[in-house]
C-alpha positions as CSV (number, residue, x, y, z in Angstrom):
1,K,19.6,-27.0,-26.3
2,I,19.6,-23.4,-25.0
3,H,23.4,-22.8,-25.9
4,G,22.1,-23.6,-29.3
5,L,19.1,-21.4,-29.2
6,V,21.5,-18.1,-28.4
7,R,23.5,-18.7,-31.7
8,R,20.8,-18.0,-33.0
9,F,20.8,-14.1,-31.9
10,D,22.8,-11.1,-32.2
11,A,22.8,-9.7,-29.2
12,A,21.4,-9.7,-25.6
13,I,19.8,-6.1,-24.1
14,V,19.5,-6.9,-20.3
15,G,18.1,-4.7,-17.4
16,G,21.5,-4.4,-15.4
17,A,24.2,-6.3,-13.9
18,R,22.3,-9.3,-12.7
19,G,20.9,-9.7,-16.1
20,R,24.2,-9.3,-17.9
21,K,25.4,-12.5,-15.6
22,F,23.0,-14.5,-16.6
23,A,23.4,-13.3,-20.3
24,R,27.2,-14.8,-20.1
25,W,26.1,-17.7,-17.8
26,I,23.5,-18.8,-21.3
27,G,26.1,-18.5,-23.7
28,F,26.2,-15.0,-24.7
29,K,29.5,-13.4,-25.3
30,K,30.4,-10.6,-23.9
31,N,30.9,-8.0,-26.0
32,R,27.3,-8.7,-27.6
33,I,25.3,-7.8,-23.9
34,Y,24.1,-4.5,-23.6
35,T,22.8,-2.9,-20.2
36,S,19.5,-0.8,-21.8
37,I,16.8,-1.6,-21.1
38,Y,15.7,0.4,-17.9
39,G,15.6,4.1,-17.2
40,Y,13.4,6.9,-15.2
41,D,12.7,10.4,-15.3
42,A,15.3,12.1,-13.6
43,A,14.8,15.5,-14.0
44,A,11.2,14.9,-12.5
45,F,12.8,13.2,-9.6
46,D,15.5,16.0,-9.1
47,V,13.7,18.1,-6.8
48,G,16.7,19.0,-4.5
49,R,16.8,18.7,-0.4
50,T,16.7,21.8,1.4
51,S,16.4,19.2,5.0
52,W,16.8,15.7,5.9
53,P,13.5,14.0,6.9
54,K,13.6,11.5,9.8
55,R,11.4,9.1,7.6
56,F,11.4,5.6,6.2
57,C,8.9,5.1,3.2
58,F,8.1,1.9,1.4
59,V,7.1,2.5,-2.6
60,G,4.6,-0.8,-4.5
61,R,2.0,-3.0,-4.5
62,Y,1.0,-4.5,-1.1
63,A,1.1,-7.2,-1.8
64,P,3.3,-10.2,-0.3
65,I,5.9,-10.4,-3.2
66,K,6.6,-7.1,-2.5
67,G,8.0,-8.4,1.2
68,L,5.4,-6.2,3.0
69,S,4.7,-8.1,5.3
70,T,8.2,-8.6,6.2
71,L,8.7,-5.1,6.3
72,L,5.8,-4.3,9.0
73,S,7.1,-6.9,11.3
74,A,11.0,-5.5,11.0
75,Y,9.6,-2.0,11.5
76,G,7.6,-3.2,14.9
77,A,11.0,-4.4,16.0
78,Y,12.6,-1.2,15.2
79,R,9.9,0.8,17.1
80,Q,10.4,-1.2,20.2
81,K,13.9,-1.1,19.9
82,I,14.3,2.6,19.6
83,G,10.9,4.1,21.5
84,A,9.7,7.4,21.1
85,D,12.0,8.4,19.0
86,A,11.2,5.8,15.9
87,W,10.8,7.3,12.7
88,P,7.2,7.0,10.8
89,L,6.8,4.4,7.9
90,D,5.0,6.1,5.4
91,C,3.6,3.8,2.8
92,F,2.8,4.6,-0.8
93,G,0.9,2.2,-3.1
94,S,-2.8,0.1,-3.0
95,G,-2.9,-3.5,-2.8
96,P,-4.5,-7.1,-0.5
97,L,-2.4,-6.6,2.6
98,K,-3.4,-2.9,2.7
99,N,-5.6,-4.0,6.4
100,L,-2.0,-4.8,7.6
101,L,-0.6,-1.3,7.8
102,A,-3.1,0.1,10.6
103,K,-2.3,-3.0,12.6
104,V,1.7,-1.2,13.0
105,G,2.1,1.9,15.2
106,G,4.4,4.9,13.2
107,V,3.0,3.2,9.9
108,V,1.5,5.7,7.6
109,D,-1.0,4.4,4.5
110,H,-0.7,7.1,2.0
111,G,-2.4,4.9,-0.4
112,F,-1.7,5.0,-4.4
113,V,-0.3,8.2,-5.8
114,Q,-0.1,9.1,-8.9
115,P,3.4,8.9,-10.9
116,N,3.8,12.8,-11.4
117,E,3.2,12.9,-7.7
118,L,5.3,11.0,-6.5
119,P,8.8,12.9,-6.9
120,K,7.2,15.8,-4.3
121,A,6.4,12.5,-1.8
122,L,9.9,11.1,-2.2
123,A,11.5,14.8,-1.4
124,Q,9.5,14.3,1.7
125,E,11.5,11.6,3.0
126,G,14.4,10.2,4.6
127,V,15.8,6.4,3.5
128,F,13.9,4.4,0.9
129,V,13.3,1.0,2.0
130,F,12.6,-2.1,-1.0
131,P,12.4,-5.5,0.8
132,S,10.9,-7.7,-2.2
133,H,10.6,-11.2,-2.2
134,Y,11.4,-10.7,-5.9
135,E,11.9,-8.3,-8.3
136,P,12.6,-8.7,-12.1
137,W,14.5,-5.3,-11.9
138,G,12.9,-2.6,-9.7
139,V,12.4,1.2,-11.6
140,A,11.1,2.4,-8.1
141,L,14.5,2.2,-6.9
142,A,16.0,4.1,-9.6
143,E,13.0,6.6,-8.8
144,A,14.3,6.6,-5.2
145,C,17.9,7.3,-5.7
146,G,17.3,9.9,-8.3
147,S,15.7,11.7,-5.6
148,G,18.9,11.2,-3.7
149,L,17.6,8.6,-0.9
150,P,19.7,6.0,0.5
151,A,18.0,2.7,0.1
152,I,17.4,-0.3,2.0
153,V,17.1,-3.3,-0.4
154,S,16.7,-7.4,0.0
155,D,18.8,-9.2,-2.2
156,K,16.1,-10.3,-4.8
157,V,15.7,-6.8,-6.0
158,T,18.1,-7.1,-9.2
159,S,18.3,-2.9,-9.9
160,G,19.9,-3.2,-5.9
161,D,23.4,-4.6,-8.0
162,D,23.3,-1.6,-10.2
163,L,22.4,1.2,-7.6
164,V,23.0,0.2,-4.1
165,E,26.4,-0.1,-3.4
166,N,26.4,-1.9,0.7
167,G,27.7,0.1,3.1
168,V,28.1,3.0,0.8
169,N,24.7,4.6,-0.3
170,G,22.6,1.9,1.1
171,Y,22.3,-1.6,2.5
172,V,21.8,-5.1,1.1
173,V,19.7,-7.4,3.5
174,K,18.8,-11.2,2.7
175,A,14.9,-11.2,1.6
176,K,12.4,-12.6,4.1
177,D,14.7,-12.0,6.7
178,S,12.8,-9.0,9.5
179,S,15.3,-9.5,12.1
180,S,18.3,-8.3,9.5
181,L,15.8,-5.6,8.4
182,C,15.1,-4.6,11.7
183,R,19.3,-4.0,12.4
184,T,19.3,-2.4,9.0
185,L,16.7,0.5,9.8
186,C,18.4,0.7,13.6
187,Q,21.6,1.3,11.8
188,M,20.3,3.8,9.4
189,H,18.4,5.4,12.2
190,E,21.7,5.5,14.3
191,N,23.5,6.7,11.4
192,Y,21.7,10.2,10.4
193,D,24.3,12.1,10.1
194,K,25.5,10.0,7.3
195,L,22.0,10.4,5.3
196,P,23.0,13.2,2.8
197,D,26.6,12.1,1.7
198,M,24.6,8.7,0.8
199,G,22.1,10.3,-0.5
200,K,24.6,12.0,-3.3
201,V,25.7,8.6,-3.9
202,S,22.2,7.3,-4.8
203,R,22.1,10.6,-6.8
204,Q,25.4,9.5,-9.1
205,K,24.1,6.2,-9.3
206,A,21.0,6.9,-10.3
207,A,22.0,9.0,-13.4
208,F,23.4,6.1,-15.3
209,F,19.9,5.4,-15.9
210,A,18.3,8.7,-16.7
211,P,16.7,9.5,-20.4
212,K,19.9,10.5,-22.4
213,P,22.5,8.0,-21.1
214,W,19.6,5.1,-21.6
215,A,19.6,6.4,-25.0
216,D,22.7,6.4,-25.7
217,R,23.0,2.8,-24.8
218,W,20.1,1.8,-27.2
219,L,21.7,3.8,-30.3
220,E,25.1,1.8,-29.4
221,A,23.3,-1.3,-29.2
222,I,21.5,-0.8,-32.1
223,N,24.3,0.6,-34.1
224,D,26.8,-2.6,-32.7
225,I,24.0,-5.2,-33.8
226,R,23.5,-3.6,-37.1
227,R,27.4,-3.8,-38.1
């Protein structure tokens, strides 16, 4: 039935690589699928870096679906392994799990930050962690990569397919797997000297979602569909 419905549409405009795969699966032709939905304010997040802080950060709702409990469990285990040299974990957001943050040493709850203040906040960080249990795309990852941050993401963050190359500018871990996330936090810590180069790759990947390329893709899709 769904394939019959698909034939009524001229094209599909999806968020990223995973959306493209799904559109192909339900029957859209390859040349009628456009990756254009998401973009971010690249200029605002291009703040430059004069140093590389030894800090992890999380940005998002303090809610179960964002994987916060998994992150806190992994981070607590990381601190036990690393000891006194463990990096802090800065959390930016708000939500029902807020009370959990105070129970884990090394976690700093900055609360909700206004969008115009987020670029400055990310400029003070070293590694972005995005452990969601479900994430339809995840603009926060584009913003972090645009800030030049390496990233650790779960395999449920669909924008990870577009923005994180495993072992190159970050790592992809299985969702809800705190042990794997802990090992990856330790890996980032132990490879501190590689973070600037990883961050350069993050910035390059995020450039695809900057305003001009984003607008160009929309124009291409619209013009193709109208033909």
